[in-house]
N, C-alpha and C positions, 0 to 999 in steps of 0.2 A: 139977620144981620145978629139983633139982640142975643141969640142961641147958639151961634156959630162962638163971639165969643164967649159965652156960658162953661160950652164946653174945652174951649181953649186951655181957660182958667182953672179948669177943675182937672186937666193933661198936666200943665206946668205945676201945681199942687201937689198933683202925684209925683213926677219928677222929681220936687224938691223932696220930698219923705225920702224918697230913696236913697236923696244921697243924705240924710242927718247920718250924723257920727254914732254906729253900734257900740255898747260898754262894754269893755272888754271883762271875757270872764276874771274872775278873783283867780290868784294862786292855789288857792284852796281846793276850787272847784275845777282847774287843773290836774292838779294833785290827784286828786279823786279818779278825775278820766283814765289818766295813767297807769294810777294802780291798775282799776278795773280791766286795762287795755291788757296789761302784765300776768292777771292772774289764771293761773293756771286752771283748765276746764275742769269741771268735777267729776272723780273718776270715785271707785273705790274697790283696789285700795286708792288712796291721793296717789298725783301722778310726782315722781323723784326729783322731776325739774320740768321746767316749761320756759321757753325761750320764744315768746311772741313774736310775731312775724304781721305785715299788713294785709291785708286784706283776709280772706274765707277760703273755704272750701265749700263747695256743694254736691252733695249728693243728689242725684234725678233718674230720668227715667233710660239716661242716655248714659248710663254708670255700667263699667264693664271692670271685672277684676281679669287682672293682669298677671301671669303664671306661666313661666316657662319650664322648670326643673319637676320632678315627680315632686320632691320634697313641698313645692311651690303649691304644687294643684292638690295636694292634698290640704294644706292649710286655705286654699282659694274654695274646695269645694267645700269645706265645712263650715266657711263663713256663707259662703252664697245660703246653705240650706237654714243656717241661723238667721240671715236676711231674709228669707220670703218664710222662715218660723215668727219674725217682729215683725210683718206688718211691711216689709219693706218692696215689695215685689219680687221678681227673676231678674236674676242679675247674673251675666254670661259670664263662663270662665276662658279665656282667650290669651294664646301668647300673643309676642310681638311688644310692638311699641305699643307705649301707652299716650293718652292724650287725653285733656281737657274733661274732669270728672271722673276720668279712673282709680281704681285701688290698685296699685301695684303692689304686690307681694315679693320676699326679693330676701332668701336666704343664703347668704354667705358666708363661708367661715372663714375668711380674712378677716372677718371681722369680731375680733376675737376677745375684744374688750369687755363686749357684751353678756360675755360667758354664755352657760346652756339656757339662759330663762330669760332674758334682758331683751330686749328692743328697742331700737326707733322709732318713732312714728313723727310722720313731717307730711303736715297741710298746707295746701297751697291753692295752687289751681287744679291739682289733681292731690290723692292725698296716697304714700308710701310708709310702706310698713314692711321693715330691714330687720331681721335677729339672726345671728352665728349658727342657728339653729334653726331646725324647725319647730321645736315647742317656742325657743323664744319670737318667731313670726308669729305665733297661734296665739300668744298673750298678748303678743301688739294688737292683735284683731278684736282682744275680748276687749282690750279699751275704746276701740271704735268702734265696738255692738254699744258699750255704755253710752259712748258721746252721739251717738245719732237716735237709742232712746231719746233723749233732751231735745232733739232735733232735730234737722236734716242740712243746716248750715252746722257748720263749724271751725271756730277763727284759728286765722292761718299762725304757724307754729310749729315749733319739732319738738319731743322729750326723748331723754334719755332715761329710759325704764330700768333698773336692774333691782333683784331681788336682794334683801341683805339675809334670810337663811333660805336654804336649800330643799328645806320639810317643811311645808305647810297645807296642815290637816285639819282631817276628823278620824272620830272614830265609836262603831256603832256595834256593840252589843245585842245582838238576835241569835243569841243559842237558847233562852229561857224563855224569850217572844217571839213570833213571827213575824216580821214586818216583812212589807209586801214588797216588789219588785217595782211597779211605777213609781213608789215612795224613793226608793235606793236609788233609782234614774234620775228624781226631780234633781235629787241632791246633789250627783254626777253634774249635772249640768250648771247649779247652780254654785258649785265648787270650781270648776272652771270658769265660771263666767266671773269668781273671783279671784282667781290667778291663784287657789288651793290645787297643791298637786297630788295629794296623798291621803286614800280613805283605806283605813283599819275596818274589817270587818270580822267580828267574830261571831259567825254564824254555820249550823248543820248542814251539810252538801249529803244527800242521798246516797248512801252506801253499796254499791252493788257488792265489795268486796265483805261485807258485815251486815246484811239485813237486819240480825239482831240491833245495830245499834240505830234503826231508823226509828227511831223514838224521839220526840217533843215535838218541836216545830222543825223543819226542816225547806229546804231549795233543793230543784233539781240539777241536773248540770247543764242541762240548755237553760235554764234560766241563770245561773252565774255563768256561761260562757256568753250570755247578750249583754249581761252587766260588765262583766270587762271588755268586751270587744267597745263599748260605750267608753267604757274609761281609756279606753287606749286613744278611741278618736280625738278625747277632749283631755289628752295627757292628766289623767289625773289615774295614778298608780293605784289599784286595787291591791292590797296586803293583807291573804288571810288569817286568820289566828284559831290554833284549835286549843284553849287555855289547858295547860299541864303544867305540875303532875296535880294542881289540886282543881277542884269547878271540875271536874270530869264524869260528873252523875248523867249528863247526857250523853254521852256517849256507849258506856261503861254500867249502868245503871242495871242489865243485864248481862252481866258478866261479873258475877262475884269472884270468878277465879283470879282478878287482877286489883281488885279491891284491896286498898290497903287496912289488914286485922289488927286490932289492940290486944291489948296485953289481956285481956276476958274472952277476947275470942269474936268479937263483933265486927262485921262487916264497916264500911265507911264509903258509902257508892260517890259519895264527889272526890275520893281522894287514890288516885294509881300508886299501886304499890311499885316506889321506885327501885327497889331492892330484886324488884324481878327481870332476869332478860327478857321473859315473854311480855313484859308490860312495856318493856323498850320497844319490843318488836314491833307489838303492836298498835303504840304510838305513831313510829314511824311508819307504819302501813296506812292508817289515815292519813299523812303526811304525802304520801303516795299518789293517793290517789288522788287527793287535792288539787296535788303538781299537774292532772291533768287540765283542770279547768282554770287554773289561777296560772297568770302569768309572769307574777309580778318577781325582781331578784329577791326579796324579804321573804321572811317566815317568822310569825309571830308567833314564839309556845305560851305567853302569858307571864307563865313562872309564878303567879301572885299567889298569897291566902294558902298556901298551901296547910301550916298546922293553926290555920284560925281557932281559935276557939280552943285549942289542945295543949295537952305539956307533951315533950318532946320524949318525957320518960312513957309516956303509954304505948310506944310504941318500940321496944327493944332492938326488934329489928334493923331501926335505922342505925343504932348506933353499933351493931354489931359487924353490918353490912361496912359500914366507914372505917372501924379499924382494921377489919380485913385485907380491904383493900390499901388503905393509906398508913396506918400502924397505929399503934395505943395512943396515942396524942390526936386523934380525929376524934370531930364529933357528930352529933347526928346532924346539921345543917351542911357536913361535906357530903352525904348521902346525898341530899337534894342538889348539891353543886355539882356534882359528880353526872346525875342525871341529864344538869342544864347542860353542862361542858358536852355529851354525847350525842344529845339533839345537836350542841352547833356545829360538833364534827360530821353529824351526817347531814345536815343543811349544808354545810361548806363544802361537801362532796358533789352536790347537784349543783354547786355552781350559784349558791343562792348566801343571804348572808340572814343572821340571827337577832333578834331583836326579843326585850324579855321588859315585863315591869321590876320598878327597884324595889320592892318592899321585901322582898325575902333576900336582898345583901345586909344584911345587920352586922358582919364582923363576925359572926358567931363562930364561922367555918374556918377551917386552916387550909383548904383550897378555893385559888381563886378561880372566880367566872376568864373565860378565856377572852382575852382582850382580844379588840373588834367588834364584841356582841356591842350591840347598838343597844341600852336602856333609856327604857321611857321613863319619867320621874315622876312621882306623882304623890308620894309620903313622903314626909319629914321623918327620916330613921338617923340611925348612928352613922350610919357612912354619906358624908354630904355629895354635892354635885361633885363639886372639888375636886375630893378625890379621886371619885369616877372616873373624871378627866385624866386626871395624871394617871389614874392605873391603866388607861388604852382604851375608855371606855367610849365611841360617840354619845351624845346628850341630847335626848330631847326632851322637852320641857311638856309635860303633859298632865301639869297641877293641877290637883281636886279646885281648887278656887275657878280653873276653864270648868267644872264638870254641871252637867243638866241631868240629873238626874227623873226618871218620871215617880211625880208624885211626890216629889221632896226635893231635893240643895238645884237651886238654879243658880247657876254662874250671875255675879252681879256685876254684870257689862258696863253698867257706866259709874260705879264705883274704880272698876281697872282701867277705865278710859282718863279717872282725873285722876289714879295714879301715875299715867305715863307707862302702863303695863309692859315689859315687855319679855322677849325670850328667856331674856337673862335672867327673872325672878322666878326664884322655883322655892318650894315649899321647903322653909328654913334655911335655907341661904339663898342673897342678890352676888352674881358675878360679875365683877370688873369690867369681865371681854366674853365677848360675844365666842370666843376661838373656843373649838369643841362642841361648841353646841350647835345642834341642826336644824333646830328653830320649835315649835311648838303645837297644839291641839287641841282642838274642843272633844269632848271625851262624851259620848250618850250613855245611860246606863237604866234597865230595866227593870230597877228594883221592885215596882209598884207598878205590873201589869198594867192593872185598871184604875189607876192613877189619871194617866194621860193617856187621852190614842195617840197615835201616830201621826194624824194632822195635826193636836193640840201639840208635840212637840215637833213639828214642824215651823207653826208659828213664835215658839219660844226661843228656836236654834237660830231665827235670822238676825237680829241684833248679834249674837255669840257669833256666827259664823262672818259676818264683817268686821270685827274687831279684830278677830284672829288674823285676818287676811294679811288685814292693816300692818298690826302688831308684828306679824313673821316677814310682812313683803317691806315699808319703809318706815317712817317718823310714827309713831306709836299713838304719837300727838298731834295729827295735822290743823285742826281746827282750838280753839280757843273754847268753846265748849261742848260735851256732849251733843246736845240737844240740833249745834250746827254741822257735826258728825253726824247723828241717825239721817240729816237733812239728806246727806249724799246719799243715802242708801232708798231712800221713798225718790230721789233724784235719777237713778241709773236702774229703777226696779227688779225684775226677776229676769233670769234668762229667758233667752228665746226656745223655747220650745218647752219652758216650766209649767205644770197645769196643777187649775185650783182643786184638788181634792175635797177642798172645803164646801166647794159651791151643792145646789141642793134643785134640782127641775121639781116641776110642778107637784112630781108624783113621788115625790119626799127623799126619792133616791137621791145617790153621789151624782153631779151633771160634770165632769170631767171636762174641765177647759181648755183647750189646746193654745200654744204659740206664743203662749209669754208673754210679754208686751205686748205683741201688734195689736189689739183694739186699741192701746195708747196710743200708739205710731200712725194707727190709720184714723185717729179722730184726731193727731194734730194737721196732717195733711189734711183734712176737709175742713179744718178752720173751727170744730166742735170740740168741748169740752172733752180730756180726757176721764173715761171711768175711774171712778176711785180705787183704793184697794180693795183686796179681797173681805169679806166678810170674815167676822172671827169664825174658828175652826168652829165644826158640829162632830159630835162624838159620831164615830161609826162603830162603836158601840156598847150599848149603855152598862151602868154600873153593874147590875145585877145581871145581864144574860149569862149564861152558860159558858158565852169563850171569854168573857173578861177573865183577866188574870186574877190567879188566888192570889190572896196574902201569902208574900213570905214566911216561913219559920221563923221562929224566935231564935236567935244566936247562943250560944251556948256562952256563960261567961266565965268559964274554968280559965285557968292561966294559961297565957299562949307561950311558944318557945321563942323566949327568946324577944318577941315583937310588940311594941305599941298595938294598942287598941286602935284600930281600925277603922275611919269615916267611911269606907267607902261603900262594899257591894254585897248585902244582905239581900241576894238577887232572889226574886221573886220564880218558882217551881213552874209554873206554866202562866202563861195568859196570852192574851193576843192584844196586837195593838192594829191590827187588820181586820181585814175580810178576808182573807184565805188561807188561814192559817191551819196545817197540816199535823196532826196531831195526833199517833196512834198512844194507842195503849199498850206498856209492855206487856209484853210473852205470860202465855198466864203461866204460871208457875216460877216465877222469878220474883225476886225480890225488887219493890217498885222503886225507891230509893226517894220517897220523898219525907220519911220521917214520921210521916204521921200514921 
């Protein structure tokens, strides 16, 4: 009986304890919980807005991708492949009604407020991605992949996410060095993952029409078709550039008949003679050959640094040509502008739009560049960005402050972020409005081919890539500190399908890792600690290797043609940033064009 009483007293005591009042949460604690619940999930670029709702979406084994129309199925098929590559398993693509746990892809032209690239993402018992276009829905799936990279439970809520600028990109110069195709494919995936939509590639394609141009490093047509197809699938436009009329030595080193000749009779292998019709015909023939593999609606002709290190009076044929065509008041610069405008007319006849760099537009001409030509502004010269816009030129910000130069200047991303840099901030002028500004891009230049390998460039590129993605898509300063912003990149990781070319196997050779952050996703599901970031890049070409790039020749300090001294590209004559540089020697009997 005594034991029974003890047990009863213990039960009564426990019941009394349960009825004791619980101390209420402080107002500060409640406010913290509310702020946390309303905080937008972490992405790069940051979501433009987030409306939190009760509950969450859970991705699991029963998840399906629901898509009906051809456009919806294309988006869903790409997403299914990326989910598998990221370690989230095989997800079927099905038509019809959705059920709990499904992901719905919805393309509705009636949602015009989303524009051509915006989307709505809504998470609850199921998750839906809606865009007015296929591209908009695709970008919604990039956000979804970034959220799943952090865990398979997504807080309930919705976002309307629309970019501020229509051009968000990178430029890669690969005409004086060879950049491997896997590296470029990595870049395309990474760009799409961060909603960047334009990749400018200045590279050589093997020529069937003019085999003498197959010098230096080049890509085959099949390689370019493969790259362009990947870009099309991931909504990254691959824009080709053959720089002209300057920096033409990779193409005309074996064509002295096309090279500009100075008053002493010396040929200039890097300069196309714009006063010759056959030079124009040769250049447009290269354009036609490129058009067989590049599908972009734009063509970049460079048009930069044509008279770098020279006096215009050294080339009297320039003034003669200009005055014969435009009258006695014409200047040598008018011959250059005339060539640009003839290329612009040719490009337009093919249904494309022309793009050029800005430094040749110094105001020393009497003939204007054709309106509608997109100008990519990188250097502070006399003609300011506001004037270019007033003249009818779409303007892209390709500022020198955004450059990454092999073995040289690297963009100070932290400083740009702290300044809240955005695409209105040009070299030499800050615009009050973004009207007329198409967007911005980071540029990669190979001035010292042996200064850094392509893998080392990639490691340096990721912070700049994420910063330009943020600045061109939305609020340029979404977090209080740069450290907080970089934490976003760590959280979302790399794109599915990203390959770590810096890893090494036991034999010392490169061990390519497929699947992006799939290992991290699998580790999370199994309750293990995810692997850390990749090890620092290792050189694929030793500095002393014969395949490493030679040092660039010194540029002349002679007076230039009404142009400021350029901080830009004393490009190396040859070099290798990768492991498969196809470089052929110039044909015997021809000038090498190296200046050595």
